[in-house]
C-alpha positions as CSV (number, residue, x, y, z in Angstrom):
1,M,0.0,0.0,0.0
2,T,1.3,3.5,-0.9
3,W,0.6,6.5,1.4
4,K,0.3,10.0,-0.1
5,L,1.0,12.8,2.4
6,S,-0.5,16.3,1.9
7,F,0.3,19.2,4.2
8,I,-2.4,21.8,4.4
9,P,-1.9,24.9,6.3
10,A,-4.3,25.2,9.3
11,G,-7.5,26.9,8.5
12,L,-7.0,27.0,4.7
13,P,-9.5,25.0,2.6
14,P,-8.2,22.8,-0.2
15,A,-9.9,25.0,-2.9
16,D,-7.9,28.0,-1.7
17,I,-4.7,26.1,-1.8
18,S,-5.2,25.1,-5.5
19,S,-6.1,28.7,-6.5
20,G,-3.1,30.0,-4.6
21,M,-0.8,27.5,-6.4
22,V,-2.2,28.6,-9.8
23,R,-1.6,32.3,-8.9
24,T,2.0,31.5,-7.9
25,I,2.7,29.6,-11.1
26,Q,1.2,32.5,-13.2
27,V,3.4,35.1,-11.3
28,N,6.5,32.9,-11.9
29,R,5.7,32.7,-15.6
30,K,5.3,36.5,-15.8
31,D,8.7,36.9,-14.0
32,D,10.3,34.6,-16.5
33,K,9.0,36.5,-19.5
34,M,10.1,39.8,-18.0
35,K,13.6,38.4,-17.4
36,Q,13.7,37.2,-21.0
37,S,12.6,40.6,-22.3
38,I,15.3,42.4,-20.2
39,Q,17.9,40.0,-21.4
40,S,16.8,40.6,-25.1
41,V,17.0,44.4,-24.6
42,A,20.4,44.1,-23.0
43,S,21.7,42.0,-25.9
44,I,20.4,44.5,-28.5
45,F,21.9,47.4,-26.6
46,T,25.3,45.6,-26.3
47,G,25.2,44.9,-30.1
48,L,24.5,48.6,-30.8
49,V,27.4,49.6,-28.6
50,V,29.8,47.2,-30.3
51,A,28.6,48.4,-33.8
52,V,29.1,52.1,-32.9
53,V,32.6,51.3,-31.5
54,G,33.4,49.3,-34.6
55,M,32.3,52.1,-36.9
56,A,34.4,54.6,-34.9
57,G,37.4,52.3,-35.2
58,C,36.9,51.9,-39.0
59,S,37.2,55.7,-39.6
60,S,40.6,56.3,-41.3
61,T,43.0,59.0,-40.4
62,G,44.5,61.5,-42.9
63,I,47.8,59.5,-42.9
64,E,46.0,56.3,-43.6
65,R,44.1,57.8,-46.5
66,S,47.2,59.4,-48.0
67,E,49.0,56.0,-47.8
68,K,46.2,54.4,-49.7
69,A,46.3,57.1,-52.3
70,T,50.1,56.9,-52.7
71,T,49.9,53.1,-52.8
72,T,47.4,53.2,-55.8
73,M,49.6,55.7,-57.5
74,Q,52.6,53.4,-57.1
75,A,50.5,50.6,-58.7
76,V,49.6,52.7,-61.7
77,D,53.2,53.9,-62.0
78,N,54.4,50.3,-62.1
79,D,51.7,49.3,-64.6
80,I,52.9,52.1,-67.0
81,T,56.5,51.0,-66.9
82,L,55.4,47.5,-67.9
83,V,53.0,48.8,-70.6
84,L,55.6,51.0,-72.2
85,T,57.9,47.9,-72.7
86,Q,55.0,45.8,-74.0
87,L,53.8,48.4,-76.4
88,D,57.3,48.3,-78.0
89,A,57.1,44.5,-78.2
90,T,53.7,44.5,-79.7
91,G,54.6,47.1,-82.3
92,A,57.7,45.1,-83.2
93,S,55.6,41.9,-83.6
94,L,53.1,43.7,-85.9
95,D,55.9,45.1,-88.0
96,E,57.6,41.7,-88.2
97,L,54.4,40.0,-89.2
98,T,53.4,42.4,-91.9
99,K,56.8,43.2,-93.3
100,P,57.2,42.4,-97.1
101,G,58.8,39.1,-97.9
102,Q,58.2,37.6,-94.4
103,M,59.3,34.0,-94.8
104,D,57.7,32.4,-91.7
105,V,54.4,34.1,-91.4
106,K,53.0,31.5,-89.1
107,K,55.8,31.9,-86.5
108,A,55.5,35.7,-86.7
109,F,51.7,35.4,-86.2
110,V,52.1,33.2,-83.1
111,S,54.6,35.7,-81.6
112,C,52.3,38.6,-82.4
113,T,49.3,36.8,-80.9
114,D,51.2,36.3,-77.7
115,D,52.2,40.0,-77.4
116,I,48.6,41.1,-78.1
117,A,47.3,38.9,-75.3
118,K,49.8,40.4,-72.9
119,I,49.0,44.0,-73.8
120,E,45.2,43.2,-73.5
121,K,45.8,41.8,-70.0
122,M,47.8,44.9,-69.0
123,E,45.2,47.3,-70.2
124,K,42.5,45.6,-68.0
125,R,44.8,45.7,-65.0
126,F,45.8,49.4,-65.7
127,A,42.1,50.4,-65.9
128,V,41.3,48.8,-62.5
129,H,44.3,50.5,-60.9
130,A,43.5,53.8,-62.5
131,D,40.0,53.8,-61.2
132,E,41.3,52.9,-57.7
133,M,43.8,55.7,-57.9
134,K,41.0,58.2,-58.8
135,A,38.7,57.0,-56.0
136,R,41.5,57.1,-53.3
137,G,42.6,60.5,-54.4
138,K,39.0,61.9,-54.2
139,D,38.5,60.4,-50.8
140,Y,41.8,61.8,-49.5
141,F,41.1,65.4,-50.6
142,D,37.4,65.4,-49.7
143,E,38.1,64.3,-46.2
144,W,40.9,66.8,-45.9
145,R,38.5,69.6,-46.8
146,K,35.9,68.4,-44.3
147,E,38.4,68.1,-41.5
148,G,39.8,71.5,-42.4
149,N,36.4,73.1,-41.7
150,N,36.6,71.8,-38.1
151,Y,39.6,73.8,-37.0
152,K,38.8,76.4,-34.3
153,N,41.9,78.5,-35.1
154,P,41.3,80.5,-38.3
155,Q,45.1,80.6,-39.1
156,V,45.3,76.8,-38.9
157,R,42.2,76.5,-41.0
158,E,43.6,78.9,-43.6
159,L,46.9,77.0,-43.7
160,S,45.2,73.7,-44.1
161,E,43.1,75.0,-47.0
162,K,46.2,76.5,-48.7
163,R,48.2,73.3,-48.5
164,R,45.2,71.2,-49.7
165,A,44.8,73.5,-52.7
166,E,48.5,73.4,-53.5
167,L,48.7,69.6,-53.4
168,G,45.3,69.3,-55.0
169,E,46.5,71.3,-58.0
170,I,49.4,69.0,-58.5
171,Y,47.2,65.9,-58.1
172,D,44.7,67.3,-60.6
173,R,47.4,66.9,-63.3
174,I,47.0,63.2,-63.0
175,A,43.4,63.5,-64.0
176,E,44.3,65.8,-66.9
177,Q,46.9,63.4,-68.2
178,S,44.6,60.4,-67.8
179,I,42.2,61.8,-70.4
180,G,44.7,61.0,-73.1
181,V,45.4,57.5,-71.9
182,K,42.4,55.5,-70.7
183,Q,40.2,55.5,-73.8
184,P,43.1,55.6,-76.3
185,F,44.5,52.5,-74.6
186,K,41.2,50.7,-75.0
187,A,41.0,51.7,-78.6
188,Y,44.5,50.5,-79.3
189,V,43.9,47.1,-77.7
190,S,40.7,46.8,-79.7
191,D,42.5,47.6,-83.0
192,V,45.3,45.1,-82.5
193,K,42.8,42.4,-81.4
194,D,40.9,43.0,-84.6
195,I,44.1,42.7,-86.6
196,Q,44.9,39.4,-84.9
197,V,41.4,37.9,-85.4
198,Y,41.5,39.0,-89.1
199,L,44.8,37.3,-89.7
200,S,43.7,34.2,-87.9
201,N,41.1,33.8,-90.7
202,D,43.3,35.0,-93.6
203,L,47.0,34.4,-93.0
204,T,47.8,34.4,-96.7
205,S,50.2,36.8,-98.4
206,K,47.3,38.8,-99.8
207,G,45.6,38.8,-96.4
208,V,48.7,40.1,-94.7
209,D,49.3,42.7,-97.4
210,A,45.7,44.0,-97.1
211,I,45.9,44.5,-93.4
212,A,49.4,46.0,-93.4
213,P,48.3,49.7,-93.6
214,I,45.9,49.2,-90.7
215,S,48.7,47.5,-88.7
216,R,51.1,50.4,-89.4
217,K,48.5,52.8,-88.1
218,A,48.1,50.7,-84.9
219,V,51.8,50.8,-84.4
220,D,51.8,54.6,-84.8
221,D,48.9,54.8,-82.3
222,G,50.9,52.8,-79.9
223,S,53.7,55.4,-80.1
224,T,51.3,58.2,-79.4
225,L,49.9,56.2,-76.5
226,K,53.4,55.8,-75.1
227,S,53.9,59.6,-75.1
228,A,50.6,60.0,-73.2
229,L,51.6,57.3,-70.7
230,R,54.9,59.0,-70.0
231,N,53.1,62.3,-69.3
232,L,50.8,60.5,-66.9
233,Q,53.7,58.8,-65.2
234,T,55.5,62.1,-64.8
235,A,52.3,63.6,-63.2
236,I,52.0,60.7,-60.8
237,E,55.7,60.8,-59.8
238,Q,55.4,64.6,-59.1
239,A,52.3,64.1,-56.9
240,R,54.0,61.3,-55.0
241,A,57.1,63.4,-54.5
242,E,55.1,66.3,-53.2
243,M,53.2,64.2,-50.8
244,S,56.4,62.6,-49.6
245,Q,58.1,66.0,-49.0
246,A,55.0,67.1,-47.1
247,G,55.6,64.2,-44.7
248,I,52.4,62.6,-45.7
């Protein structure tokens, strides 16, 4: 036989005991929900604090922005050096392929195709780096202007604006020289690619002779492009030197 013991406070009917237990359970459930709500609010608040701190930590300083700008300028400078050499190689390959009396047209075509593939790859890389250089430069000078407006001392504010304008004028030369490079570079690559595709379909003596005038023009365009690239490279090197002298 199993005995079940129940302890009932003196003077309290069983019905009151049951209702009291129900009320206690309901109160406990309300307390649990309130604790969960408080914990959720606390978690959200903590997340917001972390996000704000993270955003503050992500803001870059003037030195960091200038380093990014000069790094992209260095990348474009390096690209130009390689492109200048490859333009010479591509022009030489086109001349060799289309010269009168070429005895091994197939070999010359293979060599020319290889050079055209290289210059095409370089043009794409140059375009990416040039866009990055433009974006980094804009960010650097825009933020410099904004920060300059926060100076309390009018003399410091005036000095900051003067230096920003001086360096900005030198940096603007890069944009001016870029005008004669980016689109002409794309056009040059498009032309030599067309020549390569044409000859891949008609590598006969008549085919080579027919395309020769267009090939010579492409070589001349390559020489013009080289001059524009050198001017751009000079502008980049001047801006980098000025930023370095300024201790940036």
